[in-house]
C-alpha positions as CSV (number, residue, x, y, z in Angstrom):
1,M,-23.6,5.7,13.0
2,I,-24.9,9.2,12.2
3,S,-28.7,9.7,12.2
4,T,-30.5,12.4,10.4
5,S,-34.1,13.1,10.5
6,G,-36.2,15.8,9.0
7,G,-39.5,17.4,10.0
8,S,-42.4,18.9,8.2
9,S,-42.1,21.7,5.8
10,G,-44.5,24.5,5.6
11,G,-46.5,25.6,2.7
12,G,-49.6,24.2,1.0
13,G,-49.2,20.8,2.7
14,S,-46.9,19.0,5.0
15,T,-44.2,16.5,4.2
16,T,-42.5,14.3,6.7
17,L,-39.0,12.8,5.9
18,S,-37.3,10.4,8.2
19,Q,-34.0,8.9,7.2
20,V,-31.2,7.1,9.0
21,T,-27.9,6.9,7.2
22,D,-24.8,4.8,8.2
23,V,-21.7,6.7,7.1
24,T,-19.2,4.5,8.8
25,A,-16.4,3.7,6.2
26,T,-12.9,2.4,6.5
27,A,-10.0,4.1,4.7
28,A,-9.8,1.1,2.4
29,E,-13.5,1.6,1.4
30,V,-13.0,5.3,0.8
31,N,-9.9,4.6,-1.3
32,R,-11.8,2.0,-3.3
33,L,-14.5,4.5,-4.1
34,H,-11.9,6.9,-5.4
35,G,-10.0,4.2,-7.3
36,V,-6.9,4.3,-5.1
37,K,-5.3,0.9,-4.7
38,R,-2.9,0.0,-1.8
39,Y,-0.5,-2.8,-1.0
40,V,0.7,-2.8,2.6
41,A,2.8,-5.6,3.9
42,L,5.5,-6.5,6.5
43,L,8.4,-7.8,4.4
44,S,11.1,-10.1,5.7
45,Q,14.1,-11.6,3.7
46,S,17.0,-13.8,4.6
47,G,19.9,-15.5,2.8
48,T,19.2,-15.8,-0.9
49,D,15.5,-16.3,-0.5
50,A,12.8,-14.1,-2.0
51,P,11.1,-11.8,0.5
52,T,8.1,-13.1,2.4
53,A,5.2,-10.8,2.9
54,A,2.7,-10.7,5.8
55,V,0.0,-8.8,3.8
56,L,-2.0,-6.3,5.9
57,E,-4.0,-4.7,3.0
58,N,-4.1,-5.4,-0.7
59,S,-6.4,-3.9,-3.3
60,V,-3.6,-4.0,-6.0
61,G,-3.8,-7.7,-6.8
62,A,-1.7,-10.9,-6.4
63,I,1.8,-9.4,-6.3
64,V,4.6,-11.9,-6.5
65,W,7.9,-11.2,-4.8
66,T,11.2,-12.5,-6.2
67,R,14.9,-12.0,-5.4
68,T,16.6,-10.5,-8.5
69,D,20.1,-10.2,-7.0
70,G,21.6,-9.6,-3.6
71,G,19.6,-6.9,-1.9
72,I,17.3,-6.4,-5.0
73,Y,13.8,-7.7,-5.0
74,T,10.9,-7.2,-7.4
75,A,7.1,-7.1,-6.9
76,T,5.5,-8.3,-10.1
77,L,2.0,-8.0,-11.3
78,S,0.9,-7.4,-14.9
79,G,-0.1,-3.8,-15.5
80,A,-0.3,-3.0,-11.8
81,F,2.2,-0.1,-11.6
82,P,1.3,2.7,-14.1
83,A,3.8,5.6,-14.7
84,N,3.2,8.7,-12.6
85,K,0.6,7.0,-10.5
86,T,2.6,4.6,-8.4
87,T,4.3,5.7,-5.2
88,P,7.9,5.0,-4.0
89,C,8.6,4.0,-0.5
90,S,11.7,4.1,1.7
91,G,12.8,3.6,5.3
92,V,15.5,2.9,7.8
93,V,15.7,-0.5,9.3
94,N,18.4,-0.1,12.0
95,L,19.9,3.3,12.7
96,G,22.9,1.8,14.5
97,N,23.9,-0.2,11.4
98,N,22.6,2.3,8.9
99,F,20.4,-0.3,7.1
100,A,17.9,1.2,4.8
101,Y,15.5,0.2,1.9
102,F,14.1,2.0,-1.1
103,G,11.5,0.9,-3.5
104,S,10.0,2.4,-6.7
105,R,8.2,1.6,-9.9
106,T,10.4,0.1,-12.6
107,D,7.8,-0.4,-15.3
108,N,4.0,-1.1,-15.6
109,N,4.6,-4.7,-14.4
110,T,7.4,-4.3,-11.8
111,W,8.1,-2.4,-8.6
112,T,11.7,-2.8,-7.4
113,L,13.0,-2.8,-3.8
114,M,16.6,-2.4,-2.8
115,T,18.1,-3.0,0.7
116,G,21.5,-2.5,2.2
117,A,23.8,-0.6,4.5
118,M,25.8,2.6,3.9
119,G,28.9,1.5,2.0
120,D,27.4,-1.9,1.2
121,F,24.3,-1.3,-1.0
122,P,22.5,-3.5,-2.1
123,Q,22.7,-6.3,0.5
124,D,20.5,-9.2,1.6
125,D,19.4,-10.0,5.2
126,V,18.1,-6.5,5.9
127,L,14.3,-6.9,6.0
128,T,12.8,-8.1,9.3
129,G,9.2,-7.3,9.1
130,Q,9.6,-3.8,7.6
131,L,6.4,-2.0,6.5
132,I,6.2,-1.6,2.8
133,T,3.5,0.5,1.2
134,I,2.7,0.8,-2.5
135,I,-0.1,3.1,-3.5
136,V,-1.5,3.3,-7.0
137,Y,-3.6,6.2,-8.0
138,P,-6.3,6.1,-10.7
């Protein structure tokens, strides 16, 4: 907590001002003030199942994950992913096997994630708690 206090001011009379302001804010609160929305989750997927998400932060809304095809998954929420305001994300899952993932906006309602290995892309059974972050700017 930050405290500020003022004293008296000179001149024709005196004025005393005492104020205590709490300026503690989380990143999520600051983003909310600026209209930035974030979806942060640890995604896992196996077999032909849709990904499961351990959601860490979500100000975007109730995203639904589905498996579209082998190694291709969609995050769906009506109007949640506007053009030129939604970030992509990518990462490496296992350097030894060259597994990777890449996600980006498909349209206003869909954000698509692809997973696989070099020479075998897309492919299921790659995600094991990988951090996925989708940021939507106002």
